[in-house]
N, C-alpha and C positions, 0 to 999 in steps of 0.2 A: 726278496724280501726288498732286497735294495732296490729293483728293477719297478719295484710297484710302488714307495715312497717315491723315486723321483717323477712317475707319472703323476701321481699325487699331487707334487710340490709345483710341479710344471701346470696341473687343472687349475690348482688353488692362486697361483699367480696368475695365471687368463682372466681367471673369475674375479678378482679383486680388481686387476689391470681394466675390465669392464665395469663394475659397478662404480668405480670412482672417476671415469672418464664420462664427463656430461656430450659428449657427440654420442657414445650407444646409447644414451635416452632420447635423444634429436632423432634418432634414424628407428633405434626399437618401437617407442612407446605407437607412432605412427602407423609402425608397419602393421602389428598387433590389430590396432585399432581396424586397419583398413581390412586385413584378413576376418577380423570376426565379420563385418560388413559382407565381405564377397562372400562366407557360409552361410549367413544369416539370409542374405535375399538368394530366392527360389531361381534358378536360371547361372546361377553364378556358380563357381567351384573354387576348390585351393589349388589346383593346376592352372587355373587360370587367372588366380590373383600371383602363384611364383611366378608364372611366365610373364605375365606384364609386368612384374619387377623388374626380371630379368632384361628383358628389351629397354627401361628406361637405366639399370645401372649399370649391367655385361659391364666394357670395361670403361666406362668414363667415370668409377669412382675405385678408390682403391677395394681392392677384394677384401678386407678386413669389414670394413663398412657394408658393403652389398651382402655380406653372407648374413649381417645382422640384419637386413631389411628383407632377405629372401626368406630367412630361416622365421623370424620373427611372422610374418603374411603367413607361413607354412600351417606354424603353428596355430594361429589365432583362426585361419578358416577351418580346419578340421575341428577345432571346438565352438565355433560359430553355427556350422550348422545343425546341432542341437537345439536352438531358440525355434525357428520355425516347426522342426520333428514335434516338438514338446509343447508348444503354443498350439500350431495350426492343423498338428498332421501329415504337413508337407515336409518331408527332407532337404534342406535347405542344400546337401552335397550328399553325394552317392555313400559317402563313411556315414554319414548320419542318419539312412535308411530304417536299420535296424534300431535307432532311438526312437524313432517314432513308438513304435510297435506299444512300448509301457509308458512313453511320454507325455503324449495327448489322454489317456487314458487318464492317467495322475492328475491331467489339467481338468476334464472334464469333472473328477470326484473334488475338485479346489483347491488341488496340491500342486499347482504348476510352479508354484515360489518355491517350493521346497524339493521338487525335480530338478528344477534349473539351479540351486542349490549344489545336489548333490552330485549332478553332474560336470558342475563347476569344478568342484573338489575330484572327483575320480578322474576327471581329465588331467588333472594338477597334477595329482601323484601316477596316473600313466605315465605321462611324458617323462615325469622322473625315473620309474622303472626302466622305462626304453632308453633312455639317456642312461643309465647304469650299465642298465647290457651292452651299449654302444661304446663305453667308455672299458667296460674288460673285455669284451668279446675278439671287436677289433683287433686288438694288440696281439689277440692271440690268434688269430688269422692274417696280418700280416705277417710274422714269423714264419707258419706255414706257405704263404702266398710266396717268399723268396725263394722255393725251391719248386715255383713255378714257370714254363717255358714256354714257348710260343706256342708247341701244339697243344699244349693244357688251355694258353690262353684265348684260342683260336675256338678251342669246344666251349670254353666256359662263354664267351662271348654269342656261340651259338645258341647253347641253352637257354641262356637268358632271355634272346629273341621266342624261341618255339616254350618255353612255360609260359611267356608273359602270353603270347599266342593261344594257350591250353587254358589256362586258366580264366582267361578276359572275355572268349568268344560267349554271346549269350545263347546260340544254338547249335552251328555248325564248326567243330574245333577246327577244321580246315581252313575254315575263315579267317580264324585268327591268325594263323600259319599264313596265308597270303599274306595278308596286313604287314605282319612282320617278314615277308622275304619280298614283300615290295619297299617296304623302308632299307631292306640289306640292300638293293640291286640300286635307289638312291645314293647310297652313301660309296656306291662304283663311282658316280659322277665324278671326274675332276683329274687332275694330276694324278698317276699313280706315284703311291708314295715309296714304292721300292725306286724306281727306273724313270720316275718322270717324267714318264709318257701321256698324251691326250688321251681319255677316256670318255667319249660320249658327249663330246661337248658342241659339236656340230658347228664349231668355228665361231663360237660366241664366249667372247673371250669374261663375261659374267661368271661362268659357271669353270671356269680353270681351276678356281680356291672350292670346287663342290658346291652344294648345295649350304646356303649359312644355318645354322642352327637355330637363332632367335627367330627368323621368319616361318622355319618351320613349325617352329613351337606353336608361335602366334596362329598361323593356318590351321594348323590340327585339332587345337584345345580351345581357340578363342572363336573361331569364324562363325564354324557350328555351332558354338554356345548361343553366341549370338543369332543368327538366322534363325536359332529354332524357336528358343525366346521370344523372339518380335514374332514370329509365326501361331506361337500360341500363347497368347499373353495370358498370365492366371493372376485373378486378384484374390488377394489372399484375405483379405477380409480384416476387420478389427481384434488387435488380438487379446483375449480377456485377461482381467486383471489377475494377479496373480499373489499378492500379501508378500508374507516374508521369504526372501530369499537363503542370506545365510543358514547354512545348516547348523544342527545340534553337534557338536564334536562327539558326544557319544554315540549316534548314530554313526557318523562317521568312520570309527575304534571299530566299531561293533560288525562292519559290513567289509571291514580293511580285507578280511582273508579273498573277498570276492575280487575286492580291486586286485588285488597283489594276482590272483589266479588269469583274471582277466587280463594284467599286463604280460602276464608270461606268455599268454595265447598271442595276444596282439605282436608283443617284439617279436615271435617265432614267424607268425604268419608275414611280417610286415619285410621280413628278412627273406623269404622267398623273392625271387628278382619278377619285377612288373606286377606283384600281385596288387599291392595297395589295401588303403584302409579300411573302405569297403567289406571287401572279404573276412578284414581280422576282426570288424566287428559283428559280422552274421556269423561267424566261427563260434566265437567266443560265447555269443548270445546262445549256440545253440550245445553248447559243450554244461553251461550255467542251468538251462532250461532241463540237461539230462541229470545233472546231478542235485540239483535243487531238489528240498523237502517237498517243497510245495509247487511243483512243475505247471498246476493247472491255476495259477496266478498270471503263469508270464503271458502278454499279452492283455492281461485284464488291470494291469496297474504296479505292477511288479515292482520294487525299489532297484531290488538285488536284476530283473532282465537288465532295466532302464544303466548302471551303473556297469554291466557286465558291456554291454557295447560299446557307451563313451570311455570305458580305460582303456579298450581294447584299440579302439580306431586312433586313440591319440599315442599309446605305446609303440603303436607301428610306424610312428616319425621315425623314433631312434633304431627300430628294427629296417626300416627300409634304407636307413643311411648305413647300414654295415658293409653291406655288398656295395654299396656305391663307392664307400674309401676305399675297400681293399680289394675290390675287382674293377672297379670301372661298371659296375653295373647295376642301374636305379632300381630301387625296390618298391616303387610306384609310380603314377605319371608325376605327381609333385616330383618327385624325386629326379624324375627325367630333367623335366625345367632345370634344377636346381643343378643334375650333374652340365649342362649346357651353358649354365651360366661359368661354369669352373672351367671349361673346357676353352669360353673366349678369355678367361685370364689366366689362361694355358700351362691350370695348374692339371695335370695327367695322375688321378689317384690311380693306386695301387702300391708295391711294396716300394718304389720310391717316394711315395708320396712326403710331404715334410709334417714328422709328428706334431710339433707346435701346431701346425695347422687342425690336427683333428683335435687338441685339448683346445682348442680356439672357438671350435663349431661345437664342442661339449658345452663350455662356459656359455655359449651364447643359448643353447636349447633350455640352460638349466635358467639365465636369465629372462627369456621369450617363456617360459612357464610359468614363473612368479608373475609375469607382468599381466599373461591372462589370467590366471588365480585372481590377482586384485581387478583386474577392469570386472573378471565376469562376478564377483560378488557384491562390488562398488557403483558400477555403473551398466549394471544391467537390464535397467529399465529406459536409458538410452540406446540400447543396443533394441528394445523392443520396439522403437517407434519406427528404427529404421524398414522395419516389416511393414508397414505402413507406404512405404515409396514404390510406387508402379513401375514394373516394370521398361515399361514406355518410355520413364523418364532417364531411370537407369544404364538402359543395353546401348543408348544409344552413345551416352559420354564412354561405356565401355569401348565401343568401338572406334573412337576416338582416341582413346587411350592407347588401345592396341596397334591403330597407325603409326600412331607418333615412335613406339617402342621399336616396332618392328623398322621405320626408315633410323631414327636414330643411332641403331649400332652400326648399319653399314654406310649409311650417309647416300644412297643410291634408291632412285625408284625402283629399279630393277628389283629391292626387295619387298617391295609392295607388290610385286606382280606376283612376285614366289608366294608371298604371302597369303595372295587372293584365290591363286591356281592350287595351292595345298590346301586352302581352306572350302573350295568349293568341292573338290575331290573329297575332302574329308568329310563333307555333309551328305556326299552321294556314299559316301562308304558309312555313314550314320542308317541313311533313311533303309539299306540293306542289311541293316545288324551286320556288318564288318566292326571290329575293335579300334578304335583310333591308336589306341596306347602302345598296341604292339608295332604299329607303324613307326611311330617315333621312336622307340627304341633300339628300334631296327635301323634306323638313320644315326641316330648316336653311338650303337654299338656295332656299326658295319664298318670302320674306320678299322677299327680294333682287329675285331676277324680279318678284314680283307688283309691288314698290314701281316697279323700273327700266323697266319696260313700258308699266303704265299711266302713269308718267311721262310716257317718251316719245309714246304717243297723245297725252295733253294737252297736250303742244307743238307734235304736227304735227296737231292737229286731228283726230283720229282716222286719220290716214292712213296707211297701212301702209306705205308705200312709204319711210314714215324709216327701214324696218331696210335701206332699199336705198338710198339717200342718200348715205351716207356709208362709205367704202371697209375699214373694220377691220369694220361692222356686215356690210356685204355679204358679205365673205370669211368670217364667223363661220355667217353664215345657211346660205352654200352648204356649209359643212365639216357645219352640222346636217343641213340635206338629203343630202348623199352620205351621210351616216353611217346616217342613217334608209334612203335608197334599198340602200346597199350593204347590207343585211341583207335583202333581199326574195329567197326561192328561185331567181324565175326570173335574177333580176340576179346572186348570187351562182354560179349554174350557169354563166352567158355568161361571168363575168371567170377566172373558173378554165377555162374551153374557151379563154377565148383565152392565157391563161398558160400553157396548155398547147403550143398549135400556134407560140407564139412559142421555147419551149425546145425543142420539135421541129425548128425551121428554126434555132437558133442550134448545136444539136448537129452536122446535117448539112451546115453550114457549114465548122464547124470539122472 
């Protein structure tokens, strides 16, 4: 009880400090606004918004101020994707794809304003729900993680890479694994973290410090998005008139069980390494349809379907930060960009992280969600006008910002070459349907895996049984092996056949 009171006191102090500091609003309001714009413009993403701001803020500003801007843009962008999804049936971001299923039918029925109002409120409550879960579970996991040694850390990093590759592959799972392992290989470039020996630098001094995080982020997430947007220019058309936006309080209260259920699903899915808000939205939408008393209305203008998707993808923000802060494993691509910003500032997530920083991040999330709510309810018509901006105007501006952000961190032209090189490779990978997020997660987690894996072997004199000698390590190793084995076609067919037989027996028994 005393521990809980201490944490609540610390959180309250941090929140009040943010609220009374004018600097907070100087960073937060423009960041949330920029995030909503990036989410609302098809072709731009939350990951791109956080990545660009990481390049600008990086280590040039105090970490507290940088986090305000980055988290504000993150929250705003996940929400902003709902605008084109609802009004134009064009998902602004991958996270808002499920929103279009019922949002656009509501607009065609003349209820576009009500849909936006419900979306804004559900997004606000979902973000707060995920934030509350972050505040509670992160401390539980931190206490558990104090018993985690190098073998467990190495296997956790490997699990994050494999799991992100498994869940983010569009067709063949092996493509996601290849992408993640390629990122892991990139992380091996530079000086050995234990022996300080050169590895794969080819007498190029720039590579002694390894691949820089920000140029890799910019190249992997920004360059392919810009190239694809310029290649396939989409004219969104004129958004329809929407009418009243602010929702009735009675309707929000009536749909609160759906919002809370979706918030729980979004938080849980968001906490899975590398999965992301888009998966959370679809899972919540599917569960909502399965438990609904009117499943036939889903896809035809169901308000429950709309808020199921939106509450979940915003709650996933808090969920994605749980493994990020506890284990250093990002729960989504935008969280991976946020991890890059922490590493630039020499902040190492995990058991040794400053508790005050966690409370500060939670307070920023609360402030960002309130700012998002106010902007969504009272300035929505301004963001609707943003939908009329052609991609041909905005994408070149994004390219300039990306270049400046990448250059500003290291201050060298080699960073630009790295950004362009990674960008071209990522564009080719996209064309072949190789997921990009596992590549970036591999680069970020690769240093953790490299150091902890080799330290484990050094301590054990090269004996691989060290990964079976500890219960936690043995469990994680089994999970990694089962995850890989479960994707073998023969095994998958056998498992599915077994489930089918069990289902048939259960039906006959009933």
